[in-house]
A tleap script that builds the chain and sets N, CA, C and O, in Angstrom:
source leaprc.protein.ff14SB
mol = sequence {
  NMET ALA GLU THR LYS VAL PRO ALA VAL ARG
  PRO LEU SER PRO HIE LEU GLN ILE TYR ARG
  LEU PRO LEU THR MET LEU MET SER GLY PHE
  HIE ARG ILE SER GLY PHE GLY LEU TYR PHE
  GLY THR LEU LEU LEU ALA TRP TRP LEU LEU
  ALA VAL ALA SER GLY PRO ASN GLY TYR ALA
  LYS PHE GLN TRP PHE ILE GLY SER ILE ILE
  GLY GLN ILE ILE LEU LEU GLY TYR THR TRP
  ALA LEU ILE HIE HIE MET LEU GLY GLY ILE
  ARG HIE LEU ILE TRP ASP THR GLY ARG GLY
  PHE GLY PRO GLN GLU ARG GLU TRP LEU ALA
  ALA ALA THR ILE ILE GLY SER LEU ALA LEU
  THR LEU ILE VAL ALA VAL VAL GLY TYR LEU
  ALA MET GLY GLY SER CARG
}
set mol.1.N position { 0.662 -1.259 -0.276 }
set mol.1.CA position { 0.092 0.080 0.109 }
set mol.1.C position { 0.978 1.225 -0.040 }
set mol.1.O position { 2.204 1.145 0.041 }
set mol.2.N position { 0.346 2.252 -0.254 }
set mol.2.CA position { 1.151 3.412 -0.594 }
set mol.2.C position { 1.047 4.169 0.874 }
set mol.2.O position { -0.020 4.086 1.483 }
set mol.3.N position { 1.806 4.676 1.264 }
set mol.3.CA position { 2.222 5.616 2.536 }
set mol.3.C position { 1.711 7.094 2.509 }
set mol.3.O position { 2.512 7.892 2.022 }
set mol.4.N position { 0.624 7.553 2.907 }
set mol.4.CA position { 0.444 8.742 3.066 }
set mol.4.C position { 1.115 9.942 4.049 }
set mol.4.O position { 1.296 9.966 5.267 }
set mol.5.N position { 1.348 10.739 3.189 }
set mol.5.CA position { 2.006 11.829 4.048 }
set mol.5.C position { 1.226 12.545 5.128 }
set mol.5.O position { 0.097 12.958 4.866 }
set mol.6.N position { 1.542 12.647 5.841 }
set mol.6.CA position { 1.054 13.648 6.989 }
set mol.6.C position { 1.832 15.103 7.110 }
set mol.6.O position { 2.870 15.065 7.770 }
set mol.7.N position { 1.493 16.252 6.607 }
set mol.7.CA position { 1.815 17.340 6.364 }
set mol.7.C position { 2.237 17.594 7.883 }
set mol.7.O position { 1.612 17.274 8.894 }
set mol.8.N position { 3.625 18.339 7.763 }
set mol.8.CA position { 4.432 18.618 9.160 }
set mol.8.C position { 3.530 20.068 9.725 }
set mol.8.O position { 3.263 21.035 9.011 }
set mol.9.N position { 3.212 19.930 10.988 }
set mol.9.CA position { 2.598 20.983 11.679 }
set mol.9.C position { 3.886 21.795 12.014 }
set mol.9.O position { 4.936 21.438 12.549 }
set mol.10.N position { 3.427 23.131 11.476 }
set mol.10.CA position { 4.547 24.211 11.831 }
set mol.10.C position { 3.699 25.551 12.444 }
set mol.10.O position { 2.516 25.830 12.246 }
set mol.11.N position { 4.505 26.140 13.095 }
set mol.11.CA position { 3.964 27.466 13.834 }
set mol.11.C position { 3.501 28.238 12.845 }
set mol.11.O position { 4.147 28.377 11.806 }
set mol.12.N position { 2.363 28.812 13.044 }
set mol.12.CA position { 2.222 29.980 12.022 }
set mol.12.C position { 2.510 31.480 12.533 }
set mol.12.O position { 2.440 31.868 13.699 }
set mol.13.N position { 2.814 32.150 11.517 }
set mol.13.CA position { 3.478 33.256 11.690 }
set mol.13.C position { 2.708 34.312 12.193 }
set mol.13.O position { 1.562 34.361 11.745 }
set mol.14.N position { 3.029 35.167 13.001 }
set mol.14.CA position { 1.829 36.371 13.616 }
set mol.14.C position { 1.339 37.186 12.451 }
set mol.14.O position { 1.986 37.904 11.690 }
set mol.15.N position { 0.335 36.976 12.474 }
set mol.15.CA position { -0.305 38.086 11.439 }
set mol.15.C position { -1.303 39.391 12.204 }
set mol.15.O position { -1.242 39.548 13.423 }
set mol.16.N position { -1.996 40.070 11.530 }
set mol.16.CA position { -2.864 41.194 12.085 }
set mol.16.C position { -3.884 40.940 12.900 }
set mol.16.O position { -4.363 41.788 13.652 }
set mol.17.N position { -4.390 39.445 12.782 }
set mol.17.CA position { -5.233 39.067 13.637 }
set mol.17.C position { -5.158 38.758 14.965 }
set mol.17.O position { -6.045 38.929 15.801 }
set mol.18.N position { -3.802 38.182 15.171 }
set mol.18.CA position { -3.488 37.727 16.365 }
set mol.18.C position { -2.464 38.384 16.821 }
set mol.18.O position { -2.283 38.253 18.031 }
set mol.19.N position { -1.623 39.147 16.172 }
set mol.19.CA position { -0.382 39.980 16.662 }
set mol.19.C position { -0.827 41.224 17.218 }
set mol.19.O position { -1.420 42.044 16.516 }
set mol.20.N position { -0.516 41.473 18.755 }
set mol.20.CA position { -0.808 42.650 19.538 }
set mol.20.C position { 0.910 43.456 19.398 }
set mol.20.O position { 1.989 43.050 19.828 }
set mol.21.N position { 0.626 44.509 18.747 }
set mol.21.CA position { 1.540 45.947 18.559 }
set mol.21.C position { 2.100 46.224 19.958 }
set mol.21.O position { 1.202 46.659 20.678 }
set mol.22.N position { 3.173 46.130 20.534 }
set mol.22.CA position { 3.398 46.157 21.966 }
set mol.22.C position { 3.756 47.836 21.737 }
set mol.22.O position { 4.401 48.360 20.828 }
set mol.23.N position { 3.106 48.435 22.878 }
set mol.23.CA position { 3.077 49.873 23.180 }
set mol.23.C position { 4.531 50.493 22.866 }
set mol.23.O position { 4.613 51.456 22.104 }
set mol.24.N position { 5.827 49.858 23.539 }
set mol.24.CA position { 6.950 50.073 23.377 }
set mol.24.C position { 7.379 50.477 21.798 }
set mol.24.O position { 8.014 51.473 21.450 }
set mol.25.N position { 6.879 49.482 21.013 }
set mol.25.CA position { 7.299 49.287 19.619 }
set mol.25.C position { 6.424 50.513 18.862 }
set mol.25.O position { 6.692 50.923 17.733 }
set mol.26.N position { 5.375 50.994 19.665 }
set mol.26.CA position { 4.424 52.214 18.846 }
set mol.26.C position { 5.137 53.429 19.107 }
set mol.26.O position { 5.259 54.377 18.331 }
set mol.27.N position { 5.640 53.309 20.376 }
set mol.27.CA position { 6.499 54.490 20.784 }
set mol.27.C position { 7.743 54.888 20.280 }
set mol.27.O position { 8.143 56.047 20.387 }
set mol.28.N position { 8.510 53.804 19.620 }
set mol.28.CA position { 9.635 54.069 19.008 }
set mol.28.C position { 9.245 54.584 17.470 }
set mol.28.O position { 9.971 55.313 16.795 }
set mol.29.N position { 8.122 54.128 17.109 }
set mol.29.CA position { 7.907 54.813 15.538 }
set mol.29.C position { 7.764 56.282 16.080 }
set mol.29.O position { 8.522 57.165 15.679 }
set mol.30.N position { 6.532 56.581 17.225 }
set mol.30.CA position { 6.354 58.017 17.250 }
set mol.30.C position { 7.594 58.819 17.594 }
set mol.30.O position { 7.683 59.943 17.100 }
set mol.31.N position { 8.300 58.495 18.171 }
set mol.31.CA position { 9.810 58.964 18.504 }
set mol.31.C position { 10.513 59.423 17.222 }
set mol.31.O position { 11.035 60.531 17.093 }
set mol.32.N position { 10.475 58.455 16.275 }
set mol.32.CA position { 11.195 58.666 15.085 }
set mol.32.C position { 10.386 59.956 14.431 }
set mol.32.O position { 11.057 60.946 14.138 }
set mol.33.N position { 8.997 59.965 14.204 }
set mol.33.CA position { 8.229 60.616 13.738 }
set mol.33.C position { 8.066 62.074 14.255 }
set mol.33.O position { 7.719 63.015 13.541 }
set mol.34.N position { 8.444 62.171 15.976 }
set mol.34.CA position { 8.356 63.335 16.148 }
set mol.34.C position { 9.668 63.965 15.823 }
set mol.34.O position { 9.727 65.131 15.435 }
set mol.35.N position { 10.840 63.127 15.994 }
set mol.35.CA position { 12.084 63.743 15.426 }
set mol.35.C position { 12.208 64.474 13.953 }
set mol.35.O position { 12.831 65.490 13.645 }
set mol.36.N position { 11.374 63.573 13.134 }
set mol.36.CA position { 11.281 64.037 11.604 }
set mol.36.C position { 10.741 65.416 11.696 }
set mol.36.O position { 11.199 66.460 11.231 }
set mol.37.N position { 9.538 65.173 12.481 }
set mol.37.CA position { 8.915 66.747 12.708 }
set mol.37.C position { 9.726 67.845 13.052 }
set mol.37.O position { 9.843 68.877 12.392 }
set mol.38.N position { 10.541 67.444 14.618 }
set mol.38.CA position { 11.529 68.697 14.869 }
set mol.38.C position { 12.195 69.243 13.493 }
set mol.38.O position { 12.237 70.458 13.297 }
set mol.39.N position { 12.740 68.281 12.496 }
set mol.39.CA position { 13.641 68.642 11.735 }
set mol.39.C position { 12.604 69.769 10.830 }
set mol.39.O position { 13.004 70.927 10.716 }
set mol.40.N position { 11.802 69.526 10.454 }
set mol.40.CA position { 10.929 70.748 9.717 }
set mol.40.C position { 10.524 72.002 10.781 }
set mol.40.O position { 10.592 73.200 10.507 }
set mol.41.N position { 10.133 71.478 11.924 }
set mol.41.CA position { 9.996 72.913 12.754 }
set mol.41.C position { 10.678 73.557 12.992 }
set mol.41.O position { 10.326 74.679 13.354 }
set mol.42.N position { 12.218 73.164 12.913 }
set mol.42.CA position { 13.345 73.961 12.680 }
set mol.42.C position { 13.570 75.084 11.906 }
set mol.42.O position { 14.039 76.178 12.218 }
set mol.43.N position { 13.043 74.523 10.526 }
set mol.43.CA position { 13.207 75.231 9.204 }
set mol.43.C position { 12.180 76.385 9.427 }
set mol.43.O position { 12.321 77.509 8.945 }
set mol.44.N position { 11.051 75.961 10.268 }
set mol.44.CA position { 10.164 77.085 10.776 }
set mol.44.C position { 10.555 77.966 11.369 }
set mol.44.O position { 10.432 79.132 10.994 }
set mol.45.N position { 11.211 77.546 12.612 }
set mol.45.CA position { 11.975 78.506 13.461 }
set mol.45.C position { 12.899 79.395 12.707 }
set mol.45.O position { 12.803 80.612 12.871 }
set mol.46.N position { 13.854 78.857 11.832 }
set mol.46.CA position { 14.402 79.463 11.013 }
set mol.46.C position { 13.931 80.686 9.968 }
set mol.46.O position { 14.474 81.749 9.666 }
set mol.47.N position { 13.022 80.230 9.667 }
set mol.47.CA position { 11.964 81.127 9.060 }
set mol.47.C position { 11.446 82.465 9.884 }
set mol.47.O position { 11.313 83.641 9.544 }
set mol.48.N position { 11.245 81.843 10.967 }
set mol.48.CA position { 10.960 83.056 11.863 }
set mol.48.C position { 11.922 84.147 11.934 }
set mol.48.O position { 11.686 85.284 11.523 }
set mol.49.N position { 13.182 83.711 12.550 }
set mol.49.CA position { 14.302 84.333 12.689 }
set mol.49.C position { 14.694 85.194 11.695 }
set mol.49.O position { 14.964 86.370 11.936 }
set mol.50.N position { 14.765 84.577 10.300 }
set mol.50.CA position { 14.937 85.369 9.400 }
set mol.50.C position { 14.004 86.562 8.956 }
set mol.50.O position { 14.314 87.669 8.516 }
set mol.51.N position { 12.771 86.005 9.204 }
set mol.51.CA position { 11.733 87.341 9.113 }
set mol.51.C position { 11.877 88.111 10.114 }
set mol.51.O position { 11.366 89.178 9.772 }
set mol.52.N position { 12.431 88.235 11.567 }
set mol.52.CA position { 12.671 89.000 12.299 }
set mol.52.C position { 13.631 89.822 12.102 }
set mol.52.O position { 13.541 91.001 12.442 }
set mol.53.N position { 14.644 89.338 11.549 }
set mol.53.CA position { 15.957 89.925 11.054 }
set mol.53.C position { 15.903 91.099 9.482 }
set mol.53.O position { 16.680 91.942 9.036 }
set mol.54.N position { 14.718 90.627 9.103 }
set mol.54.CA position { 14.467 91.070 7.970 }
set mol.54.C position { 13.957 92.366 7.725 }
set mol.54.O position { 14.085 93.020 6.690 }
set mol.55.N position { 13.360 92.684 8.779 }
set mol.55.CA position { 12.421 94.046 9.061 }
set mol.55.C position { 10.707 93.508 8.923 }
set mol.55.O position { 10.354 92.332 9.014 }
set mol.56.N position { 9.872 94.585 8.704 }
set mol.56.CA position { 8.634 94.381 9.065 }
set mol.56.C position { 7.816 93.815 7.920 }
set mol.56.O position { 6.765 93.217 8.148 }
set mol.57.N position { 8.350 94.020 6.509 }
set mol.57.CA position { 7.437 93.049 5.475 }
set mol.57.C position { 7.655 91.850 5.555 }
set mol.57.O position { 6.724 91.088 5.297 }
set mol.58.N position { 9.014 91.285 5.955 }
set mol.58.CA position { 9.311 89.831 6.058 }
set mol.58.C position { 8.505 89.498 7.306 }
set mol.58.O position { 7.977 88.405 7.508 }
set mol.59.N position { 8.473 90.260 7.898 }
set mol.59.CA position { 7.772 89.556 9.415 }
set mol.59.C position { 6.392 89.287 9.441 }
set mol.59.O position { 5.864 88.372 10.073 }
set mol.60.N position { 5.650 90.376 8.509 }
set mol.60.CA position { 4.297 90.260 8.004 }
set mol.60.C position { 3.756 88.976 7.423 }
set mol.60.O position { 2.724 88.377 7.722 }
set mol.61.N position { 4.785 88.654 6.427 }
set mol.61.CA position { 4.516 87.563 5.692 }
set mol.61.C position { 4.701 86.437 6.558 }
set mol.61.O position { 4.103 85.455 6.118 }
set mol.62.N position { 5.354 86.207 7.706 }
set mol.62.CA position { 5.655 84.977 8.472 }
set mol.62.C position { 4.219 85.004 9.291 }
set mol.62.O position { 3.469 84.031 9.365 }
set mol.63.N position { 4.010 86.096 9.800 }
set mol.63.CA position { 3.006 86.055 10.678 }
set mol.63.C position { 1.555 85.951 9.928 }
set mol.63.O position { 0.612 85.719 10.685 }
set mol.64.N position { 1.248 86.098 8.489 }
set mol.64.CA position { 0.466 85.804 8.242 }
set mol.64.C position { 0.404 84.270 7.787 }
set mol.64.O position { -0.651 83.643 7.685 }
set mol.65.N position { 1.467 83.838 7.570 }
set mol.65.CA position { 1.569 82.391 7.153 }
set mol.65.C position { 1.029 81.622 8.704 }
set mol.65.O position { 0.066 80.855 8.696 }
set mol.66.N position { 1.695 81.911 9.832 }
set mol.66.CA position { 1.646 81.299 11.014 }
set mol.66.C position { 0.329 81.677 11.675 }
set mol.66.O position { -0.062 80.980 12.611 }
set mol.67.N position { -0.375 82.699 11.278 }
set mol.67.CA position { -1.913 83.076 11.687 }
set mol.67.C position { -2.606 82.391 10.908 }
set mol.67.O position { -3.761 82.452 11.332 }
set mol.68.N position { -2.543 81.547 9.679 }
set mol.68.CA position { -3.408 80.961 8.854 }
set mol.68.C position { -3.943 79.460 9.403 }
set mol.68.O position { -3.128 78.961 10.180 }
set mol.69.N position { -4.733 78.915 9.245 }
set mol.69.CA position { -5.419 77.681 9.783 }
set mol.69.C position { -4.167 76.558 9.599 }
set mol.69.O position { -3.810 75.817 10.515 }
set mol.70.N position { -3.674 76.565 8.488 }
set mol.70.CA position { -2.235 75.744 8.240 }
set mol.70.C position { -1.407 76.109 8.688 }
set mol.70.O position { -0.741 75.136 9.041 }
set mol.71.N position { -0.905 77.047 8.962 }
set mol.71.CA position { 0.234 77.660 9.845 }
set mol.71.C position { -0.097 77.380 11.429 }
set mol.71.O position { 0.894 77.138 12.118 }
set mol.72.N position { -1.345 77.382 12.072 }
set mol.72.CA position { -1.809 76.839 13.452 }
set mol.72.C position { -1.491 75.535 13.554 }
set mol.72.O position { -0.769 75.155 14.476 }
set mol.73.N position { -2.037 74.589 12.526 }
set mol.73.CA position { -2.007 73.146 12.437 }
set mol.73.C position { -0.550 72.826 12.402 }
set mol.73.O position { -0.208 71.783 12.960 }
set mol.74.N position { 0.230 73.460 11.911 }
set mol.74.CA position { 1.593 73.218 11.775 }
set mol.74.C position { 2.553 73.529 13.198 }
set mol.74.O position { 3.539 72.918 13.608 }
set mol.75.N position { 2.058 74.368 13.593 }
set mol.75.CA position { 2.478 75.253 14.825 }
set mol.75.C position { 2.029 73.897 16.234 }
set mol.75.O position { 2.687 73.601 17.232 }
set mol.76.N position { 1.083 73.506 15.895 }
set mol.76.CA position { 0.487 72.811 17.020 }
set mol.76.C position { 1.362 71.178 16.673 }
set mol.76.O position { 1.789 70.508 17.613 }
set mol.77.N position { 1.477 70.847 15.608 }
set mol.77.CA position { 2.034 69.779 15.417 }
set mol.77.C position { 3.421 69.555 15.916 }
set mol.77.O position { 3.868 68.478 16.311 }
set mol.78.N position { 4.312 71.174 15.827 }
set mol.78.CA position { 5.548 71.132 16.151 }
set mol.78.C position { 5.710 71.494 17.669 }
set mol.78.O position { 6.826 71.611 18.175 }
set mol.79.N position { 4.772 71.632 18.234 }
set mol.79.CA position { 4.629 71.763 19.708 }
set mol.79.C position { 4.586 70.490 19.895 }
set mol.79.O position { 5.660 69.943 20.145 }
set mol.80.N position { 3.620 69.840 19.844 }
set mol.80.CA position { 3.394 68.121 19.938 }
set mol.80.C position { 4.664 67.307 19.832 }
set mol.80.O position { 4.881 66.448 20.686 }
set mol.81.N position { 5.424 67.493 18.954 }
set mol.81.CA position { 6.419 66.964 18.308 }
set mol.81.C position { 7.871 67.267 19.520 }
set mol.81.O position { 8.726 66.503 19.968 }
set mol.82.N position { 7.677 68.317 19.667 }
set mol.82.CA position { 8.747 68.972 20.557 }
set mol.82.C position { 8.697 68.330 22.188 }
set mol.82.O position { 9.675 67.985 22.851 }
set mol.83.N position { 7.647 68.299 22.486 }
set mol.83.CA position { 6.980 67.840 24.077 }
set mol.83.C position { 6.990 66.288 23.937 }
set mol.83.O position { 7.089 65.662 24.992 }
set mol.84.N position { 6.920 65.729 23.016 }
set mol.84.CA position { 6.550 64.036 22.796 }
set mol.84.C position { 8.089 63.452 23.046 }
set mol.84.O position { 8.422 62.529 23.789 }
set mol.85.N position { 8.970 64.332 22.139 }
set mol.85.CA position { 10.683 63.826 21.830 }
set mol.85.C position { 11.342 64.302 23.175 }
set mol.85.O position { 12.420 63.802 23.498 }
set mol.86.N position { 10.741 65.254 23.979 }
set mol.86.CA position { 11.248 65.439 25.081 }
set mol.86.C position { 10.787 64.687 26.208 }
set mol.86.O position { 11.513 64.533 27.190 }
set mol.87.N position { 9.641 64.211 26.140 }
set mol.87.CA position { 9.412 63.062 27.294 }
set mol.87.C position { 9.837 61.629 26.761 }
set mol.87.O position { 9.983 60.761 27.622 }
set mol.88.N position { 10.013 61.347 25.669 }
set mol.88.CA position { 10.519 59.920 25.071 }
set mol.88.C position { 12.227 60.142 25.546 }
set mol.88.O position { 12.913 59.194 25.926 }
set mol.89.N position { 12.767 61.624 25.438 }
set mol.89.CA position { 14.339 61.350 25.977 }
set mol.89.C position { 14.051 61.223 27.666 }
set mol.89.O position { 14.811 60.481 28.289 }
set mol.90.N position { 13.062 61.873 28.349 }
set mol.90.CA position { 13.080 61.317 29.936 }
set mol.90.C position { 12.923 60.242 30.035 }
set mol.90.O position { 13.433 59.739 31.036 }
set mol.91.N position { 12.250 59.431 29.207 }
set mol.91.CA position { 11.813 58.217 29.310 }
set mol.91.C position { 13.102 56.901 29.376 }
set mol.91.O position { 13.305 55.896 30.056 }
set mol.92.N position { 13.868 57.722 28.070 }
set mol.92.CA position { 15.298 57.036 28.066 }
set mol.92.C position { 16.023 57.086 29.142 }
set mol.92.O position { 16.505 56.089 29.679 }
set mol.93.N position { 16.200 58.637 29.672 }
set mol.93.CA position { 16.803 58.810 30.691 }
set mol.93.C position { 16.770 58.206 32.300 }
set mol.93.O position { 17.531 58.210 33.268 }
set mol.94.N position { 15.489 57.719 31.989 }
set mol.94.CA position { 15.029 56.476 33.192 }
set mol.94.C position { 15.557 55.070 32.660 }
set mol.94.O position { 16.097 54.265 33.419 }
set mol.95.N position { 15.389 54.865 31.490 }
set mol.95.CA position { 16.376 53.446 31.370 }
set mol.95.C position { 17.425 53.618 31.525 }
set mol.95.O position { 17.945 52.591 31.960 }
set mol.96.N position { 18.281 54.608 31.377 }
set mol.96.CA position { 19.856 54.953 31.336 }
set mol.96.C position { 20.191 54.573 32.963 }
set mol.96.O position { 21.276 54.098 33.301 }
set mol.97.N position { 19.267 54.811 33.758 }
set mol.97.CA position { 19.491 54.463 35.308 }
set mol.97.C position { 19.394 52.850 35.723 }
set mol.97.O position { 19.682 52.499 36.868 }
set mol.98.N position { 18.995 51.958 34.772 }
set mol.98.CA position { 18.783 50.949 35.175 }
set mol.98.C position { 17.267 50.579 35.511 }
set mol.98.O position { 17.044 49.378 35.668 }
set mol.99.N position { 16.197 51.469 35.640 }
set mol.99.CA position { 14.967 51.553 35.974 }
set mol.99.C position { 13.784 51.599 34.788 }
set mol.99.O position { 13.572 52.274 33.781 }
set mol.100.N position { 13.255 50.692 35.363 }
set mol.100.CA position { 11.691 50.902 34.341 }
set mol.100.C position { 11.912 49.707 33.237 }
set mol.100.O position { 11.488 49.831 32.088 }
set mol.101.N position { 12.539 48.663 33.637 }
set mol.101.CA position { 12.520 47.791 32.450 }
set mol.101.C position { 11.495 46.626 32.446 }
set mol.101.O position { 11.347 45.757 31.586 }
set mol.102.N position { 10.792 46.821 33.659 }
set mol.102.CA position { 9.816 45.696 33.875 }
set mol.102.C position { 8.869 45.710 32.768 }
set mol.102.O position { 8.789 46.691 32.028 }
set mol.103.N position { 8.017 44.482 32.588 }
set mol.103.CA position { 7.019 44.669 31.733 }
set mol.103.C position { 5.941 45.913 31.799 }
set mol.103.O position { 5.713 46.726 30.904 }
set mol.104.N position { 5.380 45.841 33.025 }
set mol.104.CA position { 4.668 46.930 33.556 }
set mol.104.C position { 5.122 48.472 33.429 }
set mol.104.O position { 4.565 49.439 32.909 }
set mol.105.N position { 6.219 48.342 34.033 }
set mol.105.CA position { 7.089 49.721 33.812 }
set mol.105.C position { 7.089 50.199 32.655 }
set mol.105.O position { 7.023 51.400 32.393 }
set mol.106.N position { 7.164 49.290 31.860 }
set mol.106.CA position { 7.752 49.980 30.030 }
set mol.106.C position { 6.532 50.235 29.573 }
set mol.106.O position { 6.436 51.066 28.670 }
set mol.107.N position { 5.383 49.612 30.064 }
set mol.107.CA position { 4.111 49.808 29.552 }
set mol.107.C position { 3.493 51.192 30.005 }
set mol.107.O position { 2.859 51.979 29.302 }
set mol.108.N position { 3.865 51.321 31.507 }
set mol.108.CA position { 3.146 52.501 31.861 }
set mol.108.C position { 4.303 53.651 31.910 }
set mol.108.O position { 3.965 54.656 32.536 }
set mol.109.N position { 5.568 53.662 31.369 }
set mol.109.CA position { 6.289 54.723 30.970 }
set mol.109.C position { 5.788 55.167 29.526 }
set mol.109.O position { 5.558 56.363 29.355 }
set mol.110.N position { 5.614 54.304 28.518 }
set mol.110.CA position { 5.237 54.804 27.165 }
set mol.110.C position { 3.416 55.252 27.135 }
set mol.110.O position { 3.047 56.129 26.354 }
set mol.111.N position { 2.460 54.584 28.008 }
set mol.111.CA position { 1.476 55.182 27.890 }
set mol.111.C position { 1.642 56.971 28.813 }
set mol.111.O position { 0.852 57.890 28.595 }
set mol.112.N position { 2.377 57.031 29.420 }
set mol.112.CA position { 2.479 58.291 30.413 }
set mol.112.C position { 3.300 59.341 29.529 }
set mol.112.O position { 3.258 60.542 29.793 }
set mol.113.N position { 4.215 58.712 28.228 }
set mol.113.CA position { 4.827 59.516 27.452 }
set mol.113.C position { 3.628 60.044 26.405 }
set mol.113.O position { 3.782 61.192 25.987 }
set mol.114.N position { 2.652 59.437 26.023 }
set mol.114.CA position { 1.853 59.464 25.079 }
set mol.114.C position { 0.946 60.369 25.722 }
set mol.114.O position { 0.935 61.494 25.223 }
set mol.115.N position { 0.161 60.174 26.724 }
set mol.115.CA position { -1.041 60.800 27.557 }
set mol.115.C position { -0.213 62.090 27.789 }
set mol.115.O position { -0.877 63.077 27.472 }
set mol.116.N position { 0.958 62.379 28.217 }
set mol.116.CA position { 1.696 63.405 28.912 }
set mol.116.C position { 1.984 64.351 27.848 }
set mol.116.O position { 1.896 65.557 28.080 }
set mol.117.N position { 2.388 63.830 26.470 }
set mol.117.CA position { 2.603 64.733 25.218 }
set mol.117.C position { 1.243 65.227 24.998 }
set mol.117.O position { 1.098 66.438 24.827 }
set mol.118.N position { 0.283 64.493 24.982 }
set mol.118.CA position { -1.062 65.152 24.250 }
set mol.118.C position { -1.481 66.293 25.426 }
set mol.118.O position { -1.954 67.339 24.980 }
set mol.119.N position { -1.346 66.175 26.874 }
set mol.119.CA position { -2.048 67.036 27.638 }
set mol.119.C position { -1.423 68.150 27.964 }
set mol.119.O position { -2.059 69.140 28.325 }
set mol.120.N position { 0.444 68.132 27.847 }
set mol.120.CA position { 0.823 69.357 27.892 }
set mol.120.C position { 0.882 70.071 26.515 }
set mol.120.O position { 1.193 71.260 26.460 }
set mol.121.N position { 0.593 69.373 25.434 }
set mol.121.CA position { 0.393 70.284 24.064 }
set mol.121.C position { -0.888 71.164 24.216 }
set mol.121.O position { -0.934 72.382 24.038 }
set mol.122.N position { -2.021 70.270 24.609 }
set mol.122.CA position { -3.237 70.936 24.777 }
set mol.122.C position { -3.016 72.332 25.749 }
set mol.122.O position { -3.425 73.467 25.508 }
set mol.123.N position { -2.206 71.842 26.961 }
set mol.123.CA position { -2.257 73.156 27.854 }
set mol.123.C position { -1.326 74.262 27.445 }
set mol.123.O position { -1.436 75.341 28.027 }
set mol.124.N position { -0.388 74.103 26.473 }
set mol.124.CA position { 0.400 75.008 25.782 }
set mol.124.C position { -0.190 75.536 24.680 }
set mol.124.O position { 0.244 76.587 24.209 }
set mol.125.N position { -1.223 74.902 24.140 }
set mol.125.CA position { -2.152 75.581 23.206 }
set mol.125.C position { -3.101 76.394 23.482 }
set mol.125.O position { -3.485 77.282 22.721 }
set mol.126.N position { -3.674 76.095 24.884 }
set mol.126.CA position { -5.028 76.905 25.275 }
set mol.126.C position { -3.858 78.034 25.920 }
set mol.126.O position { -3.957 79.159 25.429 }
set mol.127.N position { -2.966 77.887 26.771 }
set mol.127.CA position { -2.090 79.123 27.310 }
set mol.127.C position { -1.438 80.243 25.833 }
set mol.127.O position { -1.359 81.466 25.719 }
set mol.128.N position { -1.211 79.522 25.249 }
set mol.128.CA position { -0.843 80.402 23.960 }
set mol.128.C position { -1.819 81.200 23.122 }
set mol.128.O position { -1.641 82.178 22.396 }
set mol.129.N position { -3.165 80.334 23.506 }
set mol.129.CA position { -4.128 81.056 22.860 }
set mol.129.C position { -4.941 82.214 23.518 }
set mol.129.O position { -5.444 83.184 22.951 }
set mol.130.N position { -4.957 81.849 25.027 }
set mol.130.CA position { -5.245 83.023 25.886 }
set mol.130.C position { -4.317 84.322 25.992 }
set mol.130.O position { -4.747 85.456 26.208 }
set mol.131.N position { -2.820 83.934 25.783 }
set mol.131.CA position { -2.023 84.871 26.032 }
set mol.131.C position { -2.074 85.731 24.513 }
set mol.131.O position { -1.569 86.854 24.506 }
set mol.132.N position { -2.449 85.400 23.730 }
set mol.132.CA position { -2.534 85.736 22.297 }
set mol.132.C position { -3.951 86.890 22.302 }
set mol.132.O position { -4.023 87.845 21.528 }
set mol.133.N position { -5.015 86.541 23.355 }
set mol.133.CA position { -6.139 87.750 23.348 }
set mol.133.C position { -7.291 86.622 23.119 }
set mol.133.O position { -8.475 86.938 23.235 }
set mol.134.N position { -6.932 85.412 22.818 }
set mol.134.CA position { -8.089 84.676 22.743 }
set mol.134.C position { -9.027 84.767 21.475 }
set mol.134.O position { -8.362 84.861 20.443 }
set mol.135.N position { -10.584 84.763 21.246 }
set mol.135.CA position { -11.031 84.737 20.088 }
set mol.135.C position { -11.327 86.582 19.461 }
set mol.135.O position { -11.812 86.958 18.394 }
set mol.136.N position { -10.907 87.222 20.397 }
set mol.136.CA position { -10.865 88.742 20.514 }
set mol.136.C position { -12.356 89.257 20.020 }
set mol.136.O position { -12.621 90.459 20.007 }
savepdb mol mol.pdb
quit
């Protein structure tokens, strides 16, 4: 009689239905995205400094752009990137001391970075809005 081959039992590769993306891996991506945003935000900062140095006309053009809805969104994104990158750096400083490597500690620090960056960005935006006179 002919022998039948039994297929080998092999482990399945993780796929999107069963794989859970760890929060620390997501934070790594956010840290890179915020660093990329800081690069372009620094160009915005350089434009502001050049506009201040060039006189009233150059500054008026910059002020018009930053006062537009697009400029406000870019400024809010730059603020978030700056705060998020800073909090990510603090998280890494904690790790440099040898603390925070436990599974719960890593998840807590990652969640604190996300929540903290969003909360601090909102606070800075509200304070900036109120300092500029609100809705006038």
